[in-house]
N, CA, C and O atoms as a MOPAC input file, in Angstrom:
PM7 MOZYME 1SCF
protein

 N     -8.85800 1   -10.58100 1   -15.33200 1
 C    -10.06000 1   -11.24500 1   -14.89000 1
 C     -9.79800 1   -12.73400 1   -14.65200 1
 O    -10.30900 1   -13.30900 1   -13.69000 1
 N     -9.00800 1   -13.35400 1   -15.51900 1
 C     -8.72200 1   -14.78300 1   -15.35300 1
 C     -8.04500 1   -15.06000 1   -14.01000 1
 O     -8.30700 1   -16.07500 1   -13.36400 1
 N     -7.17700 1   -14.14600 1   -13.60600 1
 C     -6.46900 1   -14.32300 1   -12.34300 1
 C     -7.44400 1   -14.37700 1   -11.17300 1
 O     -7.27800 1   -15.19500 1   -10.26800 1
 N     -8.44400 1   -13.52700 1   -11.17900 1
 C     -9.41600 1   -13.49600 1   -10.08700 1
 C    -10.31300 1   -14.72700 1   -10.07100 1
 O    -10.90800 1   -15.04100 1    -9.04000 1
 N    -10.41900 1   -15.42200 1   -11.18700 1
 C    -11.25300 1   -16.61600 1   -11.26200 1
 C    -10.45800 1   -17.89700 1   -11.05400 1
 O    -11.02500 1   -18.99000 1   -11.07100 1
 N     -9.16100 1   -17.77000 1   -10.85900 1
 C     -8.30300 1   -18.94200 1   -10.67000 1
 C     -8.60900 1   -19.63700 1    -9.34700 1
 O     -9.13600 1   -19.02000 1    -8.42100 1
 N     -8.28000 1   -20.91200 1    -9.26700 1
 C     -8.47700 1   -21.67600 1    -8.03400 1
 C     -7.54900 1   -21.20000 1    -6.91600 1
 O     -7.87700 1   -21.31300 1    -5.73500 1
 N     -6.40000 1   -20.67200 1    -7.29600 1
 C     -5.46300 1   -20.17100 1    -6.29400 1
 C     -4.71200 1   -18.97700 1    -6.87700 1
 O     -4.61700 1   -18.81200 1    -8.09400 1
 N     -4.18500 1   -18.15400 1    -5.98300 1
 C     -3.39400 1   -16.98800 1    -6.37100 1
 C     -2.09900 1   -17.03600 1    -5.57400 1
 O     -2.11600 1   -17.16800 1    -4.35000 1
 N     -0.97000 1   -16.92700 1    -6.28100 1
 C      0.32000 1   -16.94500 1    -5.60400 1
 C      0.49300 1   -15.66100 1    -4.78700 1
 O      0.10600 1   -14.58100 1    -5.23300 1
 N      1.07300 1   -15.78300 1    -3.59700 1
 C      1.36000 1   -14.62400 1    -2.75800 1
 C      2.80300 1   -14.68900 1    -2.28000 1
 O      3.39000 1   -15.76600 1    -2.17400 1
 N      3.35300 1   -13.54200 1    -2.00000 1
 C      4.68900 1   -13.42300 1    -1.42700 1
 C      4.52100 1   -12.84700 1    -0.04200 1
 O      3.87800 1   -11.81200 1     0.13100 1
 N      5.09300 1   -13.50800 1     0.94400 1
 C      5.02800 1   -13.01300 1     2.31300 1
 C      6.44100 1   -12.72000 1     2.77900 1
 O      7.33600 1   -13.55500 1     2.64400 1
 N      6.63600 1   -11.53600 1     3.32700 1
 C      7.92600 1   -11.13700 1     3.88200 1
 C      7.69400 1   -10.81000 1     5.34700 1
 O      6.81500 1   -10.01500 1     5.67700 1
 N      8.46900 1   -11.41300 1     6.21400 1
 C      8.30300 1   -11.20800 1     7.65500 1
 C      9.63600 1   -10.85600 1     8.28700 1
 O     10.69400 1   -11.25800 1     7.80300 1
 N      9.57200 1   -10.11000 1     9.36200 1
 C     10.76600 1    -9.87600 1    10.16500 1
 C     10.40000 1   -10.06600 1    11.62700 1
 O      9.23700 1    -9.94100 1    12.01100 1
 N     11.39300 1   -10.36500 1    12.42600 1
 C     11.18100 1   -10.65200 1    13.84300 1
 C     12.23600 1    -9.93600 1    14.66200 1
 O     13.30700 1    -9.59700 1    14.15900 1
 N     11.92400 1    -9.71100 1    15.92600 1
 C     12.83800 1    -9.05300 1    16.86300 1
 C     13.21800 1    -7.64900 1    16.39200 1
 O     14.37300 1    -7.23800 1    16.51300 1
 N     12.24400 1    -6.92000 1    15.85700 1
 C     12.45400 1    -5.53600 1    15.44700 1
 C     11.47600 1    -4.64900 1    16.22400 1
 O     10.67100 1    -5.15300 1    17.00600 1
 N     11.54400 1    -3.35300 1    16.01500 1
 C     10.62700 1    -2.43300 1    16.69700 1
 C      9.28000 1    -2.34900 1    15.96800 1
 O      8.32900 1    -1.76900 1    16.49100 1
 N      9.20000 1    -2.91700 1    14.77800 1
 C      7.97300 1    -2.81700 1    13.99500 1
 C      7.86700 1    -1.43600 1    13.36600 1
 O      8.69800 1    -0.56300 1    13.61700 1
 N      6.84900 1    -1.24800 1    12.55600 1
 C      6.62500 1     0.04800 1    11.92200 1
 C      5.73900 1     0.87900 1    12.83900 1
 O      4.53500 1     0.64100 1    12.93500 1
 N      6.32900 1     1.83400 1    13.49700 1
 C      5.59700 1     2.66000 1    14.45600 1
 C      4.80200 1     3.74800 1    13.74000 1
 O      5.07500 1     4.07600 1    12.58600 1
 N      3.82300 1     4.29800 1    14.43900 1
 C      3.07300 1     5.43800 1    13.94100 1
 C      1.86900 1     5.10700 1    13.09500 1
 O      1.38300 1     5.97400 1    12.36900 1
 N      1.37000 1     3.89500 1    13.15800 1
 C      0.24000 1     3.50600 1    12.31600 1
 C     -1.05800 1     4.20900 1    12.69200 1
 O     -1.96500 1     4.31000 1    11.86600 1
 N     -1.15700 1     4.68900 1    13.90500 1
 C     -2.38700 1     5.36400 1    14.33500 1
 C     -2.28400 1     6.88000 1    14.20500 1
 O     -3.19100 1     7.60200 1    14.62000 1
 N     -1.18900 1     7.36300 1    13.63300 1
 C     -0.96500 1     8.79300 1    13.48800 1
 C     -1.29000 1     9.25400 1    12.07400 1
 O     -1.13800 1     8.49300 1    11.11900 1
 N     -1.73400 1    10.48700 1    11.94100 1
 C     -1.99200 1    11.07300 1    10.62900 1
 C     -0.74200 1    11.74300 1    10.06700 1
 O     -0.60800 1    11.90200 1     8.85400 1
 N      0.16700 1    12.13400 1    10.94900 1
 C      1.38000 1    12.81800 1    10.50600 1
 C      2.39100 1    11.80600 1     9.96900 1
 O      2.20900 1    10.60100 1    10.14400 1
 N      3.44500 1    12.28000 1     9.32200 1
 C      4.45900 1    11.35200 1     8.81900 1
 C      5.01000 1    10.46200 1     9.92100 1
 O      5.31300 1    10.92300 1    11.02200 1
 N      5.13400 1     9.19100 1     9.60800 1
 C      5.67300 1     8.20300 1    10.53900 1
 C      6.25300 1     7.07600 1     9.70200 1
 O      5.97700 1     7.00800 1     8.50400 1
 N      7.04300 1     6.19500 1    10.28500 1
 C      7.57400 1     5.07500 1     9.51100 1
 C      6.46900 1     4.26500 1     8.80600 1
 O      6.64100 1     3.85800 1     7.65700 1
 N      5.33200 1     4.03100 1     9.49200 1
 C      4.21900 1     3.27800 1     8.89000 1
 C      3.64000 1     4.03000 1     7.69600 1
 O      3.52400 1     3.47100 1     6.60600 1
 N      3.27800 1     5.28800 1     7.89600 1
 C      2.69000 1     6.07500 1     6.81300 1
 C      3.66000 1     6.29600 1     5.66100 1
 O      3.24700 1     6.32100 1     4.50200 1
 N      4.94000 1     6.45500 1     5.96500 1
 C      5.93100 1     6.64600 1     4.91000 1
 C      6.04100 1     5.41000 1     4.01600 1
 O      6.23400 1     5.53800 1     2.80700 1
 N      5.92200 1     4.24300 1     4.58800 1
 C      5.99700 1     3.01300 1     3.79100 1
 C      4.69300 1     2.74100 1     3.06200 1
 O      4.69300 1     2.48500 1     1.85800 1
 N      3.59300 1     2.79400 1     3.78000 1
 C      2.32200 1     2.30100 1     3.25700 1
 C      1.57100 1     3.31900 1     2.40300 1
 O      0.95500 1     2.93900 1     1.40800 1
 N      1.60400 1     4.59900 1     2.76300 1
 C      0.73100 1     5.57600 1     2.10900 1
 C      1.43200 1     6.68000 1     1.33700 1
 O      0.76100 1     7.43400 1     0.63100 1
 N      2.73600 1     6.80900 1     1.43500 1
 C      3.43100 1     7.92900 1     0.80200 1
 C      4.20100 1     7.48300 1    -0.43200 1
 O      4.59700 1     6.32300 1    -0.55000 1
 N      4.40400 1     8.41400 1    -1.34000 1
 C      5.20100 1     8.15700 1    -2.54500 1
 C      6.42100 1     9.06500 1    -2.54000 1
 O      6.30900 1    10.26100 1    -2.26900 1
 N      7.58100 1     8.50300 1    -2.83700 1
 C      8.79800 1     9.29800 1    -2.90800 1
 C      9.20800 1     9.91700 1    -1.59800 1
 O      9.85400 1    10.96500 1    -1.57900 1
 N      8.83700 1     9.27500 1    -0.48600 1
 C      9.12500 1     9.80900 1     0.84600 1
 C     10.00900 1     8.82000 1     1.59300 1
 O      9.79400 1     7.60900 1     1.53800 1
 N     10.99000 1     9.34500 1     2.28000 1
 C     11.83800 1     8.51300 1     3.12400 1
 C     12.17100 1     9.30000 1     4.38500 1
 O     12.41100 1    10.50500 1     4.32400 1
 N     12.18400 1     8.62400 1     5.51800 1
 C     12.54800 1     9.30000 1     6.76900 1
 C     13.88000 1     8.78200 1     7.29600 1
 O     14.20900 1     8.97300 1     8.46700 1
 N     14.64100 1     8.12900 1     6.43300 1
 C     15.91900 1     7.57400 1     6.86700 1
 C     16.98100 1     8.66300 1     6.93700 1
 O     16.92900 1     9.66000 1     6.21600 1
 N     17.93900 1     8.44400 1     7.82200 1
 C     19.05000 1     9.38200 1     7.95400 1
 C     20.30700 1     8.59500 1     8.26400 1
 O     20.26300 1     7.38700 1     8.49600 1
 N     21.39700 1     9.28000 1     8.26500 1
 C     22.66100 1     8.63800 1     8.61300 1
 C     23.09400 1     7.64200 1     7.55600 1
 O     23.10100 1     7.94900 1     6.36400 1
 N     23.45800 1     6.43600 1     8.00300 1
 C     23.99100 1     5.43800 1     7.09300 1
 C     22.96700 1     4.38800 1     6.68900 1
 O     23.34300 1     3.31100 1     6.22600 1
 N     21.68600 1     4.67800 1     6.85400 1
 C     20.63500 1     3.75200 1     6.43500 1
 C     20.65000 1     3.62200 1     4.92300 1
 O     20.96700 1     4.57000 1     4.20400 1
 N     20.30300 1     2.43700 1     4.45600 1
 C     20.23500 1     2.21900 1     3.01200 1
 C     19.07400 1     2.96300 1     2.40000 1
 O     18.03600 1     3.13800 1     3.03900 1
 N     19.23800 1     3.40500 1     1.15800 1
 C     18.17100 1     4.09900 1     0.43900 1
 C     17.92800 1     5.47700 1     1.01600 1
 O     18.33500 1     5.77200 1     2.14000 1
 N     17.26100 1     6.31800 1     0.24100 1
 C     16.92600 1     7.62900 1     0.77600 1
 C     15.85700 1     8.33600 1    -0.04300 1
 O     15.44100 1     9.43500 1     0.32400 1
 N     15.40500 1     7.74800 1    -1.12700 1
 C     14.45000 1     8.42800 1    -1.99300 1
 C     13.03600 1     7.86500 1    -1.89100 1
 O     12.11600 1     8.41200 1    -2.50100 1
 N     12.84200 1     6.78900 1    -1.13700 1
 C     11.51000 1     6.24300 1    -0.92600 1
 C     10.91300 1     5.55200 1    -2.13500 1
 O      9.69600 1     5.38200 1    -2.20800 1
 N     11.75300 1     5.14300 1    -3.09900 1
 C     11.20700 1     4.50200 1    -4.29300 1
 C     11.31000 1     2.97500 1    -4.25000 1
 O     10.61000 1     2.29400 1    -4.99800 1
 N     12.16100 1     2.43600 1    -3.39800 1
 C     12.30100 1     0.98300 1    -3.29400 1
 C     11.04400 1     0.31000 1    -2.78700 1
 O     10.80900 1    -0.86300 1    -3.07400 1
 N     10.23500 1     1.03600 1    -2.03900 1
 C      9.00200 1     0.45300 1    -1.49900 1
 C      7.98000 1     0.16800 1    -2.58500 1
 O      6.98400 1    -0.50600 1    -2.32200 1
 N      8.19800 1     0.66500 1    -3.80600 1
 C      7.29500 1     0.37300 1    -4.92800 1
 C      7.60800 1    -0.97800 1    -5.56500 1
 O      6.77000 1    -1.52400 1    -6.28300 1
 N      8.78500 1    -1.52200 1    -5.31900 1
 C      9.20500 1    -2.77100 1    -5.94700 1
 C      8.26800 1    -3.95600 1    -5.68300 1
 O      8.02300 1    -4.73000 1    -6.60700 1
 N      7.73300 1    -4.13600 1    -4.46800 1
 C      6.86100 1    -5.29900 1    -4.24400 1
 C      5.61500 1    -5.31400 1    -5.13900 1
 O      5.08600 1    -6.38700 1    -5.43100 1
 N      5.14100 1    -4.15000 1    -5.57500 1
 C      3.97600 1    -4.11900 1    -6.46300 1
 C      4.25800 1    -4.86000 1    -7.76900 1
 O      3.35300 1    -5.44300 1    -8.36600 1
 N      5.51000 1    -4.83600 1    -8.20700 1
 C      5.88400 1    -5.53100 1    -9.44300 1
 C      5.82400 1    -7.04800 1    -9.27600 1
 O      5.73300 1    -7.77200 1   -10.26700 1
 N      5.87400 1    -7.53100 1    -8.04800 1
 C      5.81600 1    -8.97200 1    -7.77400 1
 C      4.38400 1    -9.47100 1    -7.63700 1
 O      4.16000 1   -10.66900 1    -7.46000 1
 N      3.42700 1    -8.57600 1    -7.71600 1
 C      2.02700 1    -8.94000 1    -7.52300 1
 C      1.27000 1    -8.82300 1    -8.83500 1
 O      1.19200 1    -7.74300 1    -9.41900 1
 N      0.71100 1    -9.93900 1    -9.30000 1
 C     -0.09300 1    -9.91300 1   -10.51700 1
 C     -1.30000 1    -9.00100 1   -10.35300 1
 O     -1.78000 1    -8.42700 1   -11.33000 1
 N     -1.79300 1    -8.86400 1    -9.13100 1
 C     -2.92500 1    -7.97700 1    -8.85200 1
 C     -2.48200 1    -6.57200 1    -8.46000 1
 O     -3.31800 1    -5.70700 1    -8.20300 1
 N     -1.14600 1    -6.33700 1    -8.41100 1
 C     -0.58700 1    -5.04000 1    -8.01900 1
 C     -1.17800 1    -4.56900 1    -6.68800 1
 O     -1.49200 1    -3.39300 1    -6.50100 1
 N     -1.31600 1    -5.52800 1    -5.77500 1
 C     -1.94300 1    -5.27800 1    -4.48200 1
 C     -1.06200 1    -5.84700 1    -3.37200 1
 O     -0.52800 1    -6.95000 1    -3.49100 1
 N     -0.92000 1    -5.08500 1    -2.29800 1
 C     -0.13200 1    -5.51700 1    -1.14500 1
 C     -0.97600 1    -5.41700 1     0.11200 1
 O     -1.87700 1    -4.58300 1     0.20500 1
 N     -0.68000 1    -6.26700 1     1.06900 1
 C     -1.29400 1    -6.20100 1     2.38500 1
 C     -0.16700 1    -6.09200 1     3.38900 1
 O      0.72300 1    -6.94000 1     3.43000 1
 N     -0.20600 1    -5.05000 1     4.19600 1
 C      0.82200 1    -4.81600 1     5.20700 1
 C      0.28000 1    -5.17500 1     6.58500 1
 O     -0.90900 1    -5.02500 1     6.86700 1
 N      1.18300 1    -5.65300 1     7.43200 1
 C      0.84200 1    -5.96700 1     8.82300 1
 C      2.07600 1    -5.67600 1     9.65700 1
 O      3.19200 1    -6.00200 1     9.25300 1
 N      1.88400 1    -5.07000 1    10.80900 1
 C      2.99600 1    -4.86100 1    11.72100 1
 C      2.53300 1    -5.05000 1    13.15800 1
 O      1.36600 1    -4.83000 1    13.48300 1
 N      3.43800 1    -5.44800 1    13.98800 1
 C      3.25700 1    -5.46600 1    15.43700 1
 C      4.38700 1    -4.58800 1    15.96100 1
 O      5.54700 1    -4.99900 1    15.95900 1
 N      4.04900 1    -3.37100 1    16.41300 1
 C      5.11200 1    -2.44600 1    16.79300 1
 C      5.54700 1    -2.63300 1    18.25100 1
 O      4.98200 1    -3.44300 1    18.98600 1
 N      6.54300 1    -1.87900 1    18.63700 1
 C      7.14700 1    -2.01000 1    19.97200 1
 C      6.18100 1    -1.68400 1    21.10000 1
 O      6.42300 1    -2.05900 1    22.24800 1
 N      5.07300 1    -0.97800 1    20.78600 1
 C      4.06900 1    -0.63400 1    21.79100 1
 C      2.93300 1    -1.65500 1    21.83800 1
 O      1.95100 1    -1.46300 1    22.55500 1
 N      3.06800 1    -2.74400 1    21.07000 1
 C      2.05300 1    -3.78600 1    21.06700 1
 C      0.86200 1    -3.51000 1    20.15400 1
 O     -0.15600 1    -4.19500 1    20.24700 1
 N      0.97600 1    -2.52400 1    19.28000 1
 C     -0.11900 1    -2.19800 1    18.35700 1
 C      0.05800 1    -2.98100 1    17.05800 1
 O      1.09000 1    -2.89300 1    16.39300 1
 N     -0.97200 1    -3.74600 1    16.71700 1
 C     -0.99700 1    -4.46100 1    15.44100 1
 C     -1.76400 1    -3.60000 1    14.44700 1
 O     -2.85100 1    -3.10900 1    14.75200 1
 N     -1.20000 1    -3.42000 1    13.26200 1
 C     -1.85800 1    -2.61800 1    12.23600 1
 C     -1.88000 1    -3.38900 1    10.92700 1
 O     -0.95600 1    -4.13800 1    10.60900 1
 N     -2.95200 1    -3.18900 1    10.18100 1
 C     -3.15400 1    -3.86500 1     8.90700 1
 C     -3.57200 1    -2.83800 1     7.87200 1
 O     -4.36200 1    -1.94300 1     8.17300 1
 N     -3.05800 1    -2.95100 1     6.66500 1
 C     -3.39400 1    -2.00900 1     5.59900 1
 C     -3.26700 1    -2.71000 1     4.25300 1
 O     -2.30200 1    -3.43400 1     4.00900 1
 N     -4.23600 1    -2.49200 1     3.39200 1
 C     -4.16100 1    -2.97400 1     2.02000 1
 C     -3.88000 1    -1.80000 1     1.10700 1
 O     -4.35100 1    -0.69200 1     1.36100 1
 N     -3.11400 1    -2.02600 1     0.04000 1
 C     -2.81500 1    -0.96800 1    -0.92500 1
 C     -2.79900 1    -1.57400 1    -2.31700 1
 O     -2.20100 1    -2.62700 1    -2.53600 1
 N     -3.45400 1    -0.91200 1    -3.25100 1
 C     -3.47000 1    -1.35200 1    -4.64300 1
 C     -2.89800 1    -0.24200 1    -5.51100 1
 O     -3.25800 1     0.92500 1    -5.35300 1
 N     -2.01300 1    -0.60300 1    -6.42100 1
 C     -1.40500 1     0.33700 1    -7.34000 1
 C     -1.83900 1    -0.08000 1    -8.73800 1
 O     -1.14000 1    -0.82700 1    -9.42200 1
 N     -3.00200 1     0.41300 1    -9.15100 1
 C     -3.62500 1    -0.02100 1   -10.39600 1
 C     -3.40500 1     1.00200 1   -11.50500 1
 O     -2.98900 1     2.13200 1   -11.24800 1
 N     -3.68300 1     0.59800 1   -12.71800 1
 C     -3.54600 1     1.49800 1   -13.85900 1
 C     -4.67900 1     2.51200 1   -13.87000 1
 O     -5.82200 1     2.17900 1   -13.55500 1
 N     -4.36400 1     3.73800 1   -14.22800 1
 C     -5.39200 1     4.74900 1   -14.43200 1
 C     -5.94400 1     4.58600 1   -15.84200 1
 O     -5.23400 1     4.14500 1   -16.74600 1
 N     -7.19600 1     4.93800 1   -16.02500 1
 C     -7.76100 1     4.92300 1   -17.37100 1
 C     -8.77400 1     6.03600 1   -17.50900 1
 O     -9.25300 1     6.59900 1   -16.52500 1
 N     -9.08600 1     6.33600 1   -18.75000 1
 C    -10.01500 1     7.41400 1   -19.05400 1
 C    -11.38100 1     6.81900 1   -19.34800 1
 O    -11.49000 1     5.87600 1   -20.13200 1
 N    -12.43600 1     7.36400 1   -18.71900 1
 C    -13.78800 1     6.88200 1   -18.96400 1
 C    -14.19400 1     7.19200 1   -20.40500 1
 O    -14.07600 1     8.33400 1   -20.85100 1
 N    -14.67000 1     6.18300 1   -21.13300 1
 C    -15.04100 1     6.40000 1   -22.53800 1
 C    -16.38900 1     7.10100 1   -22.70400 1
 O    -16.66900 1     7.65500 1   -23.76700 1
 N    -17.21800 1     7.08200 1   -21.67200 1
 C    -18.53700 1     7.70300 1   -21.75300 1
 C    -18.92900 1     8.22100 1   -20.37400 1
 O    -18.21800 1     7.98600 1   -19.39700 1
 N    -20.03000 1     8.90800 1   -20.28900 1
 C    -20.48900 1     9.45900 1   -19.00500 1
 C    -21.12200 1     8.34900 1   -18.18100 1
 O    -21.88600 1     7.54100 1   -18.70900 1
 N    -20.81500 1     8.30400 1   -16.91900 1
 C    -21.36200 1     7.28800 1   -16.01800 1
 C    -21.94700 1     7.99600 1   -14.80500 1
 O    -21.27700 1     8.17800 1   -13.78800 1
 N    -23.18300 1     8.38100 1   -14.92900 1
 C    -23.81400 1     9.16700 1   -13.86300 1
 C    -23.88400 1     8.40600 1   -12.54900 1
 O    -23.73800 1     9.00400 1   -11.48200 1
 N    -24.10400 1     7.10400 1   -12.60800 1
 C    -24.20400 1     6.32700 1   -11.37500 1
 C    -22.88500 1     6.30500 1   -10.61800 1
 O    -22.87300 1     6.09800 1    -9.40500 1
 N    -21.77000 1     6.51700 1   -11.32000 1
 C    -20.46800 1     6.62300 1   -10.67300 1
 C    -20.05500 1     8.07300 1   -10.46200 1
 O    -19.02400 1     8.35700 1    -9.85200 1
 N    -20.89100 1     9.00100 1   -10.98700 1
 C    -20.57500 1    10.42900 1   -10.94900 1
 C    -19.25100 1    10.70600 1   -11.65800 1
 O    -18.42100 1    11.48200 1   -11.18300 1
 N    -19.07400 1    10.04500 1   -12.81800 1
 C    -17.87400 1    10.21500 1   -13.63800 1
 C    -18.26500 1    10.77100 1   -14.99600 1
 O    -19.26200 1    10.35100 1   -15.58200 1
 N    -17.48400 1    11.71100 1   -15.49400 1
 C    -17.73900 1    12.32300 1   -16.78700 1
 C    -16.85600 1    11.70200 1   -17.86000 1
 O    -15.78300 1    11.17500 1   -17.56700 1
 N    -17.31700 1    11.76900 1   -19.10300 1
 C    -16.54000 1    11.27100 1   -20.22400 1
 C    -15.17400 1    11.95900 1   -20.23000 1
 O    -15.08200 1    13.17900 1   -20.09100 1
 N    -14.12200 1    11.16600 1   -20.39400 1
 C    -12.77000 1    11.69600 1   -20.43200 1
 C    -12.11100 1    11.84200 1   -19.07300 1
 O    -10.90600 1    12.08500 1   -19.00500 1
 N    -12.86100 1    11.70300 1   -17.99300 1
 C    -12.27100 1    11.79900 1   -16.65300 1
 C    -11.32400 1    10.63400 1   -16.44400 1
 O    -11.59400 1     9.51800 1   -16.88900 1
 N    -10.21900 1    10.89100 1   -15.77100 1
 C     -9.20200 1     9.86100 1   -15.54700 1
 C     -9.31800 1     9.32400 1   -14.12200 1
 O     -9.41900 1    10.09000 1   -13.16400 1
 N     -9.30300 1     8.00400 1   -13.99800 1
 C     -9.40700 1     7.36800 1   -12.68800 1
 C     -8.09500 1     7.50000 1   -11.93100 1
 O     -7.04100 1     7.72200 1   -12.52700 1
 N     -8.16900 1     7.36200 1   -10.63100 1
 C     -6.98800 1     7.35600 1    -9.77400 1
 C     -6.42600 1     5.93900 1    -9.75500 1
 O     -7.18600 1     4.97200 1    -9.70900 1
 N     -5.12300 1     5.81000 1    -9.78800 1
 C     -4.50700 1     4.50100 1    -9.85300 1
 C     -4.18000 1     3.87400 1    -8.51500 1
 O     -3.79700 1     2.70500 1    -8.46800 1
 N     -4.32000 1     4.62100 1    -7.41200 1
 C     -3.96700 1     4.07400 1    -6.10500 1
 C     -5.18600 1     3.99800 1    -5.22100 1
 O     -6.03300 1     4.89100 1    -5.22500 1
 N     -5.26600 1     2.92500 1    -4.46500 1
 C     -6.36000 1     2.76900 1    -3.51900 1
 C     -5.85000 1     2.17000 1    -2.23100 1
 O     -4.94100 1     1.34000 1    -2.23800 1
 N     -6.44000 1     2.59300 1    -1.11600 1
 C     -6.03300 1     2.10600 1     0.19100 1
 C     -7.26100 1     1.64600 1     0.95200 1
 O     -8.33400 1     2.23700 1     0.83200 1
 N     -7.10400 1     0.60700 1     1.72200 1
 C     -8.16900 1     0.14600 1     2.59500 1
 C     -7.59900 1    -0.16100 1     3.95600 1
 O     -6.70500 1    -0.99800 1     4.08100 1
 N     -8.09900 1     0.50200 1     4.97700 1
 C     -7.62900 1     0.21700 1     6.33200 1
 C     -8.28000 1    -1.06400 1     6.79800 1
 O     -9.50600 1    -1.17400 1     6.83400 1
 N     -7.47800 1    -2.00500 1     7.14500 1
 C     -7.97700 1    -3.28800 1     7.59700 1
 C     -8.14500 1    -3.33500 1     9.10100 1
 O     -8.91600 1    -4.15200 1     9.60600 1
 N     -7.43900 1    -2.47500 1     9.83700 1
 C     -7.68000 1    -2.43400 1    11.26800 1
 C     -6.46400 1    -2.16800 1    12.13300 1
 O     -5.31800 1    -2.22500 1    11.68900 1
 N     -6.76500 1    -1.87900 1    13.37200 1
 C     -5.76300 1    -1.68800 1    14.41900 1
 C     -6.19900 1    -2.53600 1    15.61400 1
 O     -7.38900 1    -2.65400 1    15.90500 1
 N     -5.23300 1    -3.11400 1    16.28900 1
 C     -5.53400 1    -3.86100 1    17.51100 1
 C     -4.50500 1    -3.44500 1    18.55400 1
 O     -3.29900 1    -3.55200 1    18.32600 1
 N     -4.98700 1    -2.97200 1    19.69200 1
 C     -4.06600 1    -2.60100 1    20.77300 1
 C     -4.07700 1    -3.65300 1    21.84100 1
 O     -3.36700 1    -3.52700 1    22.83900 1

């Protein structure tokens, strides 16, 4: 809670240039964008590409005090895509919360996604 009330929050920005970007952001099927942003333990790399188990993409969450990332890409087709992802702790509800439609002992989901948009 103190972090959210702070005057400023540190952020890490990683950018690349002159690449093809993460393609497939508008697709529901597996794509480089979905594999990075929305999948766990998934990799579409082949050949001599580094990594292959899809677990390295979890590392940036450890650098975020809020365990939240915002992704942005401009792909080779000129599509800009934005996505937020939070990897939060799961917890068990101590009592019944009808307004949330949650029962005592129910466990919350630890991951959340918010689509920020697409621009063509």
